[in-house]
MARFIGU-228612 format. One line per field, with one value per atom (N, C-alpha, C): residue number from 1; residue in one letter; atom name; z, x, y. Coordinates in nm, 3 decimals, decimal comma. Example, Ala and Ser with C-alpha at 12.3 -4.5 7.8 and 13.67 -1.06 7.14 Angstrom:
BEGIN
resi 1	1	1	2	2	2
resn A	A	A	S	S	S
name N	CA	C	N	CA	C
zz 0,780	0,780	0,780	0,708	0,714	0,787
xx 1,319	1,230	1,320	1,285	1,367	1,290
yy -0,569	-0,450	-0,330	-0,225	-0,106	0,003
//
This chain:
BEGIN
resi 1	1	1	2	2	2	3	3	3	4	4	4	5	5	5	6	6	6	7	7	7	8	8	8	9	9	9	10	10	10	11	11	11	12	12	12	13	13	13	14	14	14	15	15	15	16	16	16	17	17	17	18	18	18	19	19	19	20	20	20	21	21	21	22	22	22	23	23	23	24	24	24	25	25	25	26	26	26	27	27	27	28	28	28	29	29	29	30	30	30	31	31	31	32	32	32	33	33	33	34	34	34	35	35	35	36	36	36	37	37	37	38	38	38	39	39	39	40	40	40	41	41	41	42	42	42	43	43	43	44	44	44	45	45	45	46	46	46	47	47	47	48	48	48	49	49	49	50	50	50	51	51	51	52	52	52	53	53	53	54	54	54	55	55	55	56	56	56	57	57	57	58	58	58	59	59	59	60	60	60	61	61	61	62	62	62	63	63	63	64	64	64	65	65	65	66	66	66	67	67	67	68	68	68	69	69	69	70	70	70	71	71	71	72	72	72	73	73	73	74	74	74	75	75	75	76	76	76	77	77	77	78	78	78	79	79	79	80	80	80	81	81	81	82	82	82	83	83	83	84	84	84	85	85	85	86	86	86	87	87	87	88	88	88	89	89	89	90	90	90	91	91	91	92	92	92	93	93	93	94	94	94	95	95	95	96	96	96	97	97	97	98	98	98	99	99	99	100	100	100	101	101	101	102	102	102	103	103	103	104	104	104	105	105	105	106	106	106	107	107	107	108	108	108	109	109	109	110	110	110	111	111	111	112	112	112	113	113	113	114	114	114	115	115	115	116	116	116	117	117	117	118	118	118	119	119	119	120	120	120	121	121	121	122	122	122	123	123	123	124	124	124	125	125	125	126	126	126	127	127	127	128	128	128	129	129	129	130	130	130	131	131	131	132	132	132	133	133	133	134	134	134	135	135	135
resn M	M	M	K	K	K	E	E	E	F	F	F	W	W	W	E	E	E	N	N	N	P	P	P	Y	Y	Y	V	V	V	L	L	L	T	T	T	A	A	A	A	A	A	N	N	N	Y	Y	Y	S	S	S	V	V	V	V	V	V	I	I	I	L	L	L	C	C	C	I	I	I	V	V	V	L	L	L	A	A	A	L	L	L	V	V	V	I	I	I	F	F	F	E	E	E	L	L	L	V	V	V	T	T	T	S	S	S	Y	Y	Y	K	K	K	N	N	N	W	W	W	E	E	E	E	E	E	I	I	I	Q	Q	Q	R	R	R	G	G	G	N	N	N	L	L	L	A	A	A	V	V	V	A	A	A	M	M	M	A	A	A	T	T	T	G	G	G	G	G	G	K	K	K	I	I	I	F	F	F	G	G	G	V	V	V	A	A	A	N	N	N	V	V	V	F	F	F	Q	Q	Q	G	G	G	S	S	S	I	I	I	S	S	S	Q	Q	Q	H	H	H	N	N	N	T	T	T	L	L	L	F	F	F	V	V	V	M	M	M	V	V	V	G	G	G	W	W	W	G	G	G	V	V	V	F	F	F	G	G	G	F	F	F	I	I	I	L	L	L	L	L	L	L	L	L	I	I	I	S	S	S	Y	Y	Y	F	F	F	I	I	I	F	F	F	E	E	E	F	F	F	L	L	L	T	T	T	P	P	P	K	K	K	F	F	F	K	K	K	I	I	I	D	D	D	Y	Y	Y	E	E	E	I	I	I	A	A	A	Q	Q	Q	D	D	D	N	N	N	R	R	R	A	A	A	V	V	V	G	G	G	F	F	F	I	I	I	S	S	S	M	M	M	V	V	V	I	I	I	S	S	S	I	I	I	G	G	G	M	M	M	S	S	S	F	F	F	V	V	V	I	I	I	S	S	S	A	A	A	G	G	G	I	I	I	G	G	G
name N	CA	C	N	CA	C	N	CA	C	N	CA	C	N	CA	C	N	CA	C	N	CA	C	N	CA	C	N	CA	C	N	CA	C	N	CA	C	N	CA	C	N	CA	C	N	CA	C	N	CA	C	N	CA	C	N	CA	C	N	CA	C	N	CA	C	N	CA	C	N	CA	C	N	CA	C	N	CA	C	N	CA	C	N	CA	C	N	CA	C	N	CA	C	N	CA	C	N	CA	C	N	CA	C	N	CA	C	N	CA	C	N	CA	C	N	CA	C	N	CA	C	N	CA	C	N	CA	C	N	CA	C	N	CA	C	N	CA	C	N	CA	C	N	CA	C	N	CA	C	N	CA	C	N	CA	C	N	CA	C	N	CA	C	N	CA	C	N	CA	C	N	CA	C	N	CA	C	N	CA	C	N	CA	C	N	CA	C	N	CA	C	N	CA	C	N	CA	C	N	CA	C	N	CA	C	N	CA	C	N	CA	C	N	CA	C	N	CA	C	N	CA	C	N	CA	C	N	CA	C	N	CA	C	N	CA	C	N	CA	C	N	CA	C	N	CA	C	N	CA	C	N	CA	C	N	CA	C	N	CA	C	N	CA	C	N	CA	C	N	CA	C	N	CA	C	N	CA	C	N	CA	C	N	CA	C	N	CA	C	N	CA	C	N	CA	C	N	CA	C	N	CA	C	N	CA	C	N	CA	C	N	CA	C	N	CA	C	N	CA	C	N	CA	C	N	CA	C	N	CA	C	N	CA	C	N	CA	C	N	CA	C	N	CA	C	N	CA	C	N	CA	C	N	CA	C	N	CA	C	N	CA	C	N	CA	C	N	CA	C	N	CA	C	N	CA	C	N	CA	C	N	CA	C	N	CA	C	N	CA	C	N	CA	C	N	CA	C	N	CA	C	N	CA	C	N	CA	C	N	CA	C	N	CA	C	N	CA	C	N	CA	C	N	CA	C	N	CA	C	N	CA	C	N	CA	C	N	CA	C	N	CA	C	N	CA	C	N	CA	C	N	CA	C	N	CA	C	N	CA	C	N	CA	C	N	CA	C	N	CA	C
zz -2,696	-2,760	-2,895	-2,963	-3,093	-3,081	-2,973	-2,952	-2,936	-2,875	-2,855	-2,990	-3,086	-3,216	-3,306	-3,274	-3,352	-3,303	-3,190	-3,137	-3,234	-3,281	-3,382	-3,332	-3,202	-3,149	-3,154	-3,117	-3,119	-3,263	-3,353	-3,493	-3,555	-3,524	-3,576	-3,522	-3,393	-3,333	-3,392	-3,416	-3,474	-3,617	-3,697	-3,835	-3,835	-3,752	-3,743	-3,708	-3,605	-3,560	-3,667	-3,732	-3,835	-3,956	-3,995	-4,111	-4,081	-3,960	-3,923	-3,940	-3,890	-3,906	-4,053	-4,132	-4,276	-4,346	-4,309	-4,370	-4,335	-4,209	-4,169	-4,250	-4,263	-4,342	-4,489	-4,543	-4,682	-4,699	-4,602	-4,611	-4,604	-4,524	-4,520	-4,657	-4,717	-4,850	-4,954	-4,950	-5,043	-5,020	-4,895	-4,863	-4,927	-4,930	-4,988	-5,141	-5,205	-5,352	-5,412	-5,332	-5,385	-5,357	-5,441	-5,426	-5,324	-5,278	-5,179	-5,045	-4,941	-4,807	-4,780	-4,781	-4,770	-4,655	-4,536	-4,418	-4,405	-4,453	-4,454	-4,552	-4,669	-4,769	-4,721	-4,658	-4,605	-4,497	-4,411	-4,305	-4,364	-4,480	-4,547	-4,624	-4,628	-4,694	-4,839	-4,881	-5,019	-5,040	-5,101	-5,121	-5,220	-5,318	-5,415	-5,344	-5,254	-5,177	-5,084	-5,024	-4,935	-5,011	-5,131	-5,211	-5,252	-5,298	-5,341	-5,222	-5,108	-4,989	-4,938	-4,939	-4,898	-4,989	-5,118	-5,212	-5,184	-5,148	-5,115	-4,989	-4,887	-4,763	-4,792	-4,865	-4,901	-4,982	-5,078	-5,163	-5,086	-4,997	-4,918	-4,826	-4,763	-4,675	-4,755	-4,874	-4,957	-5,001	-5,033	-5,068	-4,950	-4,831	-4,714	-4,680	-4,710	-4,691	-4,775	-4,900	-4,987	-4,936	-4,885	-4,832	-4,707	-4,620	-4,499	-4,536	-4,632	-4,667	-4,738	-4,800	-4,876	-4,799	-4,689	-4,620	-4,471	-4,414	-4,274	-4,176	-4,221	-4,127	-4,142	-4,032	-4,029	-4,121	-4,119	-4,199	-4,348	-4,393	-4,535	-4,574	-4,486	-4,513	-4,533	-4,448	-4,461	-4,591	-4,621	-4,744	-4,868	-4,880	-4,995	-4,991	-4,872	-4,860	-4,906	-4,868	-4,911	-5,063	-5,116	-5,262	-5,329	-5,276	-5,331	-5,322	-5,210	-5,196	-5,302	-5,328	-5,431	-5,566	-5,596	-5,722	-5,724	-5,610	-5,601	-5,624	-5,569	-5,589	-5,736	-5,800	-5,943	-6,022	-5,981	-6,048	-6,043	-5,931	-5,916	-6,020	-6,034	-6,131	-6,275	-6,301	-6,435	-6,468	-6,371	-6,388	-6,422	-6,351	-6,379	-6,520	-6,559	-6,691	-6,804	-6,781	-6,886	-6,903	-6,824	-6,837	-6,861	-6,979	-7,004	-7,023	-7,045	-7,069	-6,942	-6,826	-6,700	-6,591	-6,484	-6,371	-6,268	-6,239	-6,144	-6,009	-5,955	-5,823	-5,821	-5,925	-5,930	-5,930	-6,012	-6,022	-5,889	-5,824	-5,695	-5,591	-5,589	-5,495	-5,517	-5,643	-5,675	-5,651	-5,587	-5,554	-5,677	-5,780	-5,897	-5,859	-5,826	-5,771	-5,873	-5,999	-6,102	-6,102	-6,093	-6,090	-5,958	-5,848	-5,719	-5,719	-5,783	-5,790	-5,875	-5,990	-6,076	-6,002	-5,932	-5,855	-5,750	-5,682	-5,583	-5,646	-5,758	-5,825	-5,877	-5,927	-5,973	-5,856	-5,744	-5,626	-5,580	-5,572	-5,526	-5,629	-5,755	-5,859	-5,870	-5,873	-5,885	-5,761	-5,645	-5,523	-5,532	-5,600	-5,619	-5,711	-5,815	-5,909	-5,836	-5,764	-5,690	-5,584	-5,510	-5,405	-5,460	-5,576	-5,638	-5,683	-5,718	-5,769	-5,662	-5,540	-5,434	-5,404	-5,417	-5,399	-5,338
xx 8,315	8,192	8,174	8,286	8,279	8,213	8,243	8,184	8,033	7,985	7,843	7,772	7,823	7,759	7,778	7,872	7,892	7,805	7,740	7,649	7,532	7,502	7,396	7,258	7,233	7,104	7,093	7,201	7,203	7,193	7,268	7,266	7,128	7,065	6,930	6,831	6,838	6,748	6,773	6,899	6,931	6,878	6,902	6,850	6,699	6,634	6,488	6,437	6,495	6,449	6,469	6,584	6,612	6,521	6,499	6,413	6,269	6,221	6,086	6,076	6,175	6,175	6,179	6,258	6,267	6,135	6,066	5,936	5,834	5,835	5,744	5,774	5,902	5,941	5,900	5,919	5,879	5,728	5,651	5,505	5,464	5,535	5,507	5,536	5,646	5,681	5,577	5,537	5,433	5,302	5,272	5,150	5,157	5,276	5,292	5,282	5,323	5,324	5,194	5,109	4,980	4,873	4,773	4,668	4,561	4,565	4,467	4,538	4,459	4,512	4,502	4,618	4,623	4,540	4,566	4,505	4,358	4,316	4,173	4,099	4,157	4,095	4,091	4,197	4,200	4,093	4,081	3,980	3,839	3,818	3,688	3,666	3,768	3,752	3,796	3,874	3,921	4,030	3,991	4,083	4,194	4,166	4,270	4,383	4,349	4,450	4,524	4,451	4,516	4,617	4,580	4,673	4,795	4,772	4,884	4,976	4,918	4,997	5,070	5,002	5,067	5,183	5,167	5,278	5,395	5,366	5,474	5,548	5,473	5,535	5,621	5,565	5,641	5,764	5,746	5,857	5,971	5,938	6,042	6,110	6,032	6,091	6,182	6,142	6,223	6,353	6,346	6,467	6,564	6,512	6,599	6,648	6,570	6,618	6,742	6,737	6,853	6,971	6,945	7,052	7,114	7,031	7,083	7,168	7,122	7,195	7,327	7,340	7,461	7,562	7,520	7,608	7,614	7,731	7,749	7,757	7,738	7,731	7,596	7,548	7,417	7,413	7,518	7,522	7,517	7,596	7,598	7,464	7,408	7,279	7,171	7,169	7,068	7,090	7,215	7,244	7,194	7,225	7,179	7,027	6,971	6,826	6,753	6,806	6,746	6,759	6,875	6,892	6,790	6,772	6,673	6,532	6,500	6,369	6,348	6,451	6,440	6,410	6,477	6,449	6,305	6,257	6,119	6,021	6,053	5,970	5,969	6,085	6,093	6,007	6,004	5,919	5,773	5,731	5,593	5,564	5,657	5,637	5,641	5,723	5,728	5,594	5,537	5,406	5,302	5,304	5,209	5,232	5,357	5,392	5,349	5,361	5,331	5,182	5,100	4,955	4,889	4,912	4,859	4,708	4,644	4,499	4,419	4,479	4,411	4,514	4,465	4,551	4,549	4,665	4,677	4,617	4,659	4,609	4,457	4,401	4,256	4,187	4,236	4,175	4,185	4,300	4,317	4,225	4,216	4,127	3,982	3,946	3,809	3,787	3,883	3,878	3,879	3,953	3,971	4,073	4,023	4,108	4,207	4,171	4,265	4,390	4,371	4,484	4,560	4,488	4,553	4,637	4,585	4,660	4,787	4,774	4,891	4,994	4,948	5,038	5,113	5,042	5,104	5,209	5,175	5,267	5,390	5,371	5,486	5,579	5,523	5,605	5,682	5,613	5,678	5,780	5,740	5,830	5,955	5,940	6,057	6,145	6,085	6,166	6,261	6,218	6,306	6,424	6,395	6,499	6,598	6,544	6,628	6,710	6,645	6,714	6,830	6,809	6,914	7,031	7,004	7,109	7,183	7,131	7,198	7,330	7,436	7,563	7,667
yy 5,186	5,229	5,159	5,133	5,067	4,930	4,859	4,727	4,735	4,843	4,861	4,866	4,947	4,964	4,843	4,755	4,634	4,519	4,538	4,436	4,422	4,299	4,283	4,328	4,316	4,361	4,514	4,580	4,726	4,776	4,715	4,755	4,735	4,623	4,596	4,699	4,728	4,827	4,966	5,000	5,130	5,139	5,036	5,035	5,047	4,968	4,969	5,108	5,169	5,301	5,407	5,406	5,505	5,485	5,362	5,336	5,376	5,352	5,397	5,549	5,621	5,767	5,807	5,737	5,766	5,738	5,631	5,600	5,709	5,753	5,861	5,987	6,020	6,138	6,121	6,002	5,975	5,992	5,946	5,961	6,107	6,185	6,330	6,392	6,353	6,406	6,364	6,236	6,190	6,265	6,295	6,371	6,510	6,567	6,701	6,701	6,592	6,591	6,537	6,477	6,431	6,535	6,538	6,640	6,599	6,477	6,431	6,409	6,398	6,373	6,223	6,157	6,011	5,956	6,003	5,941	5,974	6,092	6,123	6,032	6,011	5,923	5,778	5,735	5,597	5,582	5,682	5,677	5,670	5,732	5,727	5,597	5,512	5,383	5,382	5,479	5,487	5,381	5,271	5,159	5,193	5,275	5,314	5,388	5,479	5,552	5,456	5,365	5,268	5,182	5,139	5,058	5,140	5,262	5,347	5,379	5,410	5,440	5,317	5,204	5,079	5,045	5,069	5,045	5,137	5,260	5,354	5,309	5,267	5,220	5,097	5,000	4,880	4,918	5,009	5,049	5,113	5,205	5,271	5,170	5,084	4,981	4,889	4,852	4,763	4,830	4,958	5,033	5,034	5,059	5,059	4,919	4,817	4,680	4,657	4,701	4,687	4,765	4,883	4,966	4,904	4,849	4,784	4,663	4,585	4,462	4,491	4,608	4,641	4,726	4,786	4,881	4,849	4,868	4,827	4,944	5,066	5,177	5,246	5,297	5,361	5,483	5,562	5,684	5,653	5,558	5,521	5,458	5,374	5,311	5,416	5,518	5,623	5,702	5,732	5,807	5,735	5,606	5,530	5,509	5,495	5,481	5,606	5,722	5,848	5,864	5,829	5,834	5,742	5,622	5,529	5,584	5,652	5,714	5,821	5,901	6,004	5,940	5,829	5,758	5,706	5,658	5,610	5,727	5,842	5,960	6,001	5,993	6,023	5,925	5,799	5,699	5,741	5,797	5,845	5,954	6,049	6,158	6,107	6,008	5,949	5,882	5,811	5,747	5,853	5,964	6,073	6,129	6,145	6,199	6,105	5,974	5,876	5,849	5,912	5,895	6,031	6,090	6,225	6,231	6,115	6,116	6,137	6,110	6,135	6,165	6,229	6,265	6,152	6,098	5,987	6,025	6,140	6,182	6,193	6,252	6,267	6,131	6,039	5,906	5,831	5,840	5,771	5,834	5,966	6,035	5,996	5,963	5,921	5,771	5,706	5,563	5,473	5,517	5,432	5,325	5,208	5,101	5,046	5,052	5,007	5,095	5,225	5,318	5,303	5,287	5,264	5,138	5,033	4,907	4,923	4,987	5,009	5,096	5,196	5,282	5,199	5,111	5,024	4,934	4,873	4,781	4,854	4,974	5,053	5,084	5,127	5,157	5,034	4,922	4,798	4,750	4,747	4,697	4,781	4,911	4,998	4,989	4,963	4,951	4,831	4,724	4,609	4,645	4,720	4,763	4,855	4,951	5,046	4,973	4,885	4,810	4,727	4,667	4,587	4,674	4,798	4,886	4,965	4,965	5,041	4,974	5,049	4,983	5,063
//
């Protein structure tokens, strides 16, 4: 059985499947912490929400990329990926805290594309920092 899990095709498929599930779970968590409904807003054409959500997806995927490249077991990869996701989520709250003059969620829900773009860049940028630090 050990040989089966060491097969690079099996390992790649396992990593892919687990990361897809983790991204879906991350999106559910982000849906719970934002005041707007991501997919309803995207369906209505809200580009700010699409950019912010796309940044979150890219960010979570990038964190797991770092975890996959640094760890050789599925369990450890998931553990570090989840830790990285938590740090990414904290980055979101820090962004909200550092902008006391307006509410990030409100602005994104109102299709403020500048705020959506900054939110996307923060998610992507911090994911690179987190990915580099996963060890």
